[in-house]
C-alpha positions in Angstrom: -34.1 -198.2 -29.8 -38.3 -198.6 -29.6 -38.0 -195.3 -27.9 -36.9 -193.6 -31.1 -39.9 -195.3 -32.8 -41.8 -194.4 -29.8 -41.2 -190.6 -29.9 -41.4 -190.3 -33.2 -37.9 -189.2 -34.1 -37.4 -192.2 -36.5 -39.1 -189.8 -38.7 -37.0 -187.0 -39.0 -34.0 -189.7 -39.2 -35.4 -191.7 -41.5 -35.5 -188.6 -43.9 -32.1 -187.7 -43.1 -30.6 -191.0 -43.8 -32.9 -191.0 -47.5 -31.2 -187.4 -48.2 -27.5 -188.1 -47.0 -28.3 -191.3 -49.5 -29.3 -189.1 -52.6 -26.3 -186.9 -52.0 -23.7 -189.7 -51.2 -25.1 -191.7 -54.9 -24.8 -188.3 -56.6 -21.5 -187.1 -55.3 -20.1 -190.9 -56.9 -22.4 -191.1 -60.0 -22.2 -187.9 -61.2 -19.4 -187.0 -59.7 -17.3 -189.3 -62.3 -19.0 -187.4 -65.2 -17.9 -184.4 -64.1 -14.5 -185.5 -63.2 -14.3 -186.7 -67.2 -15.6 -183.4 -67.9 -12.4 -182.3 -66.6 -9.9 -184.5 -68.2 -11.6 -184.1 -71.3 -9.0 -181.1 -71.8 -5.8 -183.7 -71.5 -6.8 -185.5 -74.2 -7.1 -185.8 -78.3 -10.0 -185.2 -80.5 -10.8 -188.9 -81.1 -10.1 -189.2 -76.8 -12.5 -186.4 -76.4 -15.6 -188.5 -78.4 -14.6 -191.4 -76.7 -14.7 -189.8 -73.1 -18.2 -188.3 -74.0 -19.2 -191.3 -75.2 -18.0 -193.4 -72.2 -20.6 -191.3 -69.8 -22.6 -190.2 -72.7 -26.1 -192.7 -72.1 -25.9 -191.8 -67.8 -24.7 -188.0 -66.9 -27.7 -186.7 -67.7 -29.4 -189.2 -65.2 -26.6 -189.0 -62.6 -28.2 -185.4 -62.0 -31.7 -187.0 -60.8 -30.3 -187.4 -57.2 -29.2 -184.5 -56.7 -32.7 -182.7 -57.6 -33.8 -185.3 -55.0 -31.6 -184.8 -51.8 -32.3 -181.0 -52.0 -35.8 -181.9 -52.7 -35.8 -184.0 -49.5 -34.0 -181.2 -47.9 -36.8 -178.8 -48.9 -40.1 -180.7 -47.6 -38.4 -182.8 -44.5 -36.5 -179.7 -43.2 -38.0 -176.7 -44.5 -35.9 -174.3 -41.8 -32.6 -176.3 -42.5 -33.4 -175.6 -46.4 -33.2 -171.7 -46.0 -30.2 -171.3 -43.6 -28.1 -173.8 -45.8 -29.2 -172.3 -49.1 -29.1 -168.4 -48.1 -25.7 -169.6 -46.7 -24.6 -171.2 -49.8 -26.2 -168.6 -52.2 -23.8 -168.0 -54.3 -22.0 -171.0 -54.8 -25.3 -172.8 -55.6 -25.8 -170.3 -58.2 -22.5 -171.0 -59.9 -23.0 -174.7 -59.4 -26.7 -174.3 -61.1 -24.7 -172.1 -64.2 -21.8 -174.6 -64.9 -24.6 -177.6 -64.9 -26.6 -175.8 -67.4 -23.5 -174.6 -69.4 -22.2 -178.2 -69.0 -25.5 -179.4 -70.6 -26.1 -177.0 -73.0 -22.2 -177.9 -74.6 -22.7 -181.6 -74.2 -26.1 -181.4 -77.0 -23.9 -178.5 -78.9 -21.0 -180.3 -79.6 -23.2 -183.3 -81.5 -24.3 -180.8 -83.8 -21.8 -178.5 -84.3 -19.1 -179.0 -87.6 -16.1 -180.5 -86.7 -13.9 -177.0 -87.1 -16.4 -175.5 -84.4 -16.6 -178.8 -82.2 -13.5 -178.0 -79.8 -15.4 -175.1 -78.4 -18.0 -176.6 -77.2 -15.5 -179.1 -75.9 -13.9 -176.2 -73.7 -17.4 -175.3 -72.7 -18.2 -178.6 -71.2 -14.7 -178.7 -69.6 -15.5 -175.3 -67.7 -19.5 -176.4 -66.8 -17.9 -179.1 -65.3 -15.1 -177.0 -63.3 -17.3 -174.5 -62.0 -19.7 -177.0 -61.0 -17.3 -178.8 -59.2 -15.6 -176.4 -57.5 -18.6 -174.6 -56.6 -19.7 -178.1 -54.9 -16.3 -178.4 -53.4 -16.8 -174.4 -51.6 -20.5 -175.9 -50.4 -18.8 -178.6 -48.7 -16.4 -176.4 -47.1 -18.5 -173.9 -45.7 -20.4 -176.7 -44.7 -17.7 -178.0 -42.7 -16.2 -175.2 -40.6 -20.3 -173.4 -40.2 -20.9 -170.8 -42.6 -18.0 -169.2 -41.8 -17.0 -166.0 -44.2 -13.7 -164.8 -42.5 -10.5 -165.0 -44.5 -9.8 -168.0 -43.2 -12.8 -169.7 -43.7 -13.1 -168.7 -47.4 -9.6 -169.7 -47.8 -10.3 -173.3 -46.3 -13.6 -173.2 -48.6 -11.6 -173.0 -51.4 -8.6 -175.6 -50.7 -12.0 -178.0 -50.2 -13.0 -176.7 -53.5 -9.9 -177.4 -55.4 -10.1 -181.4 -53.7 -13.4 -182.5 -54.0 -12.3 -181.1 -57.9 -9.8 -183.5 -58.1 -11.4 -186.2 -56.3 -14.0 -186.6 -58.9 -11.5 -186.4 -61.4 -9.8 -188.8 -59.6 -13.2 -191.4 -59.6 -13.6 -190.0 -63.4 -10.4 -191.3 -64.3 -11.4 -194.8 -62.9 -14.4 -194.5 -64.6 -12.2 -194.5 -67.4 -10.0 -197.0 -66.4 -12.8 -199.0 -66.8 -14.8 -198.3 -69.9 -11.3 -197.3 -72.3 -8.8 -198.9 -74.1 -5.5 -198.6 -75.5 -3.7 -194.9 -75.2 -6.9 -193.7 -73.5 -6.9 -195.7 -70.6 -3.1 -196.0 -70.1 -3.6 -192.0 -69.9 -6.3 -192.4 -67.5 -4.1 -194.0 -65.0 -1.6 -191.8 -65.4 -4.4 -189.1 -64.3 -6.0 -191.4 -61.7 -2.5 -191.3 -60.1 -2.4 -187.4 -60.1 -5.7 -186.8 -58.4 -5.3 -189.8 -56.2 -2.5 -187.3 -54.3 -4.4 -184.7 -54.8 -7.1 -186.4 -53.2 -5.4 -187.5 -50.5 -4.4 -184.5 -49.3 -7.8 -182.6 -49.2 -8.9 -185.8 -47.3 -6.6 -185.4 -44.8 -7.1 -181.7 -44.4 -10.9 -182.5 -43.9 -10.2 -185.1 -41.2 -7.7 -182.6 -39.4 -10.1 -179.5 -39.4 -13.5 -181.2 -38.3 -12.6 -182.4 -35.0 -10.1 -178.9 -34.3 -13.5 -176.4 -35.4 -15.7 -178.1 -32.6 -15.0 -179.5 -29.1 -18.1 -181.6 -30.0 -16.7 -183.7 -33.0 -13.5 -183.9 -31.4 -14.8 -185.8 -28.3 -17.2 -188.1 -30.3 -13.8 -189.2 -32.1 -11.3 -189.1 -29.5 -12.6 -190.3 -26.5 -12.4 -193.2 -25.1 -13.3 -196.0 -26.1 -14.6 -194.7 -29.2 -11.5 -193.9 -30.3 -11.2 -197.9 -30.3 -13.3 -198.8 -33.0 -14.0 -195.6 -35.0 -10.0 -196.0 -35.9 -11.7 -198.6 -38.3 -12.4 -196.5 -40.5 -9.6 -194.3 -41.0 -7.4 -197.3 -41.2 -9.4 -198.9 -43.9 -9.5 -195.5 -45.7 -5.6 -195.1 -45.6 -5.2 -198.5 -46.4 -7.5 -198.7 -49.1 -5.4 -195.4 -50.9 -2.4 -197.1 -50.4 -3.7 -199.9 -52.5 -5.4 -198.6 -54.9 -2.1 -196.7 -55.8 0.0 -199.5 -55.8 -2.7 -201.0 -58.1 -2.7 -198.2 -60.3 1.1 -198.6 -60.8 0.9 -202.1 -62.3 -2.1 -201.3 -64.8 -3.7 -202.0 -67.2 -3.4 -205.8 -66.4 -3.3 -208.5 -69.6 -6.1 -209.0 -70.8 -7.1 -205.9 -69.4 -8.3 -207.6 -66.1 -9.2 -205.5 -62.9 -10.1 -202.7 -64.5 -12.6 -202.2 -62.9 -10.8 -202.3 -59.4 -9.7 -198.6 -59.4 -13.2 -198.0 -60.0 -15.0 -199.6 -56.9 -11.9 -198.9 -54.6 -12.5 -195.0 -55.2 -16.4 -195.6 -54.3 -15.3 -197.2 -51.3 -13.0 -194.7 -49.8 -15.9 -192.5 -50.8 -18.6 -194.0 -48.6 -16.4 -194.2 -46.1 -15.0 -190.4 -46.1 -19.2 -189.5 -46.2 -20.1 -192.5 -43.4 -17.2 -190.2 -41.6 -18.6 -186.7 -42.2 -22.0 -187.7 -41.4 -21.1 -189.4 -37.8 -19.0 -186.0 -37.3 -22.0 -183.7 -37.8 -24.8 -185.9 -36.1 -27.4 -185.2 -34.5 -27.2 -181.2 -36.5 -28.2 -180.6 -40.1 -26.8 -177.2 -40.0 -23.7 -177.5 -37.7 -23.9 -176.7 -34.6 -26.8 -174.1 -35.1 -30.0 -177.1 -35.1 -30.1 -180.6 -35.1 -32.2 -182.9 -37.6 -35.1 -183.0 -35.1 -35.8 -179.2 -34.8 -35.6 -178.7 -37.9 -38.0 -181.5 -39.0 -41.6 -180.8 -40.5 -44.5 -181.7 -38.6 -44.7 -185.6 -38.3 -48.1 -185.9 -40.4 -46.5 -184.0 -43.4 -43.7 -186.3 -42.9 -45.8 -189.7 -42.9 -47.2 -188.4 -46.5 -43.9 -187.7 -47.9 -42.3 -190.6 -46.9 -44.7 -192.7 -48.6 -44.0 -191.2 -51.8 -40.3 -191.2 -51.7 -40.5 -194.8 -51.2 -42.2 -194.9 -54.0 -39.6 -192.7 -56.0 -36.9 -194.0 -54.6 -36.6 -197.9 -55.9 -38.0 -196.3 -59.7 -35.0 -194.4 -59.7 -32.2 -197.4 -58.2 -34.1 -199.5 -60.8 -33.8 -197.2 -63.7 -30.4 -196.3 -62.8 -29.2 -200.2 -62.3 -30.9 -200.8 -65.7 -28.9 -198.0 -67.5 -25.6 -199.3 -66.3 -26.8 -203.2 -67.5 -27.8 -202.2 -70.7 -25.0 -200.0 -71.3 -22.4 -201.8 -69.6 -18.5 -203.1 -71.1 -16.3 -200.6 -73.1 -17.5 -197.5 -74.6 -18.0 -197.8 -78.2 -17.3 -195.2 -81.2 -19.5 -191.7 -80.8 -22.3 -191.9 -83.1 -25.4 -189.7 -83.5 -27.3 -191.5 -85.6 
């Protein structure tokens, strides 16, 4: 441990941790509102307004974590930023288009006449779907080292669909917590459906990651590491089974435990992220560039770390405040 501090490697590792944390928070927070956006097509007119009301106070601020994560990648690991963004230029452009299109639709549906609101509901769905699929494709491409062969593109497309479904899962669990009545029952059905799709994607990533790299295979399956690392898939599998059984029994009397599916899904997200992070460490560009090799000069990192330690607590603080202020069930949608 002391060697890490003495040779200065703690700085790049700290930024890698902060960047990973930002991306994880983004995947959870913007993941659920992207999921709600994709699920909106399965709701009726009244339910659509209630779904929008459930994410209205949060969705725009959730995207701040994406900006922070990409910003940390740019300033702390500029060489890796250049490689990753170059390899992922097209899906990044599609993601940005989807997020912008979605934001425009969110605001315009509030001002459109009732007869034309359906167009902006469709636009909100399309923007959410585009952004989710693009993010999933980027994850798949990153996992396989930006392989642009037919097999690599096919794998990335499978992960794109799986990530979109995982967002629908966490979005449905968010709705279970925030709404009542027939929409809550519908959200439970959505959650059960997308749980199965998400599990397929999770298994695909878990099998593919060690198979594409002997280094990753040895990290997971060498003895004695396999003994304690097996805790991650075992706990994840147990949580998935418990979530499925819980969803089958919901809704409970007096809406008890409506928050539990959302919490369980977040824990599954975190465990999956930890597994991926362990697999790729110490590389920031898979099998091509390590965190240390990609890092900016220590003098630059020190200055940027001061700024990051000021900005991140502020982001966490106002995020926590917003969720506290708008806690409880979503109310009728109003723009007065």
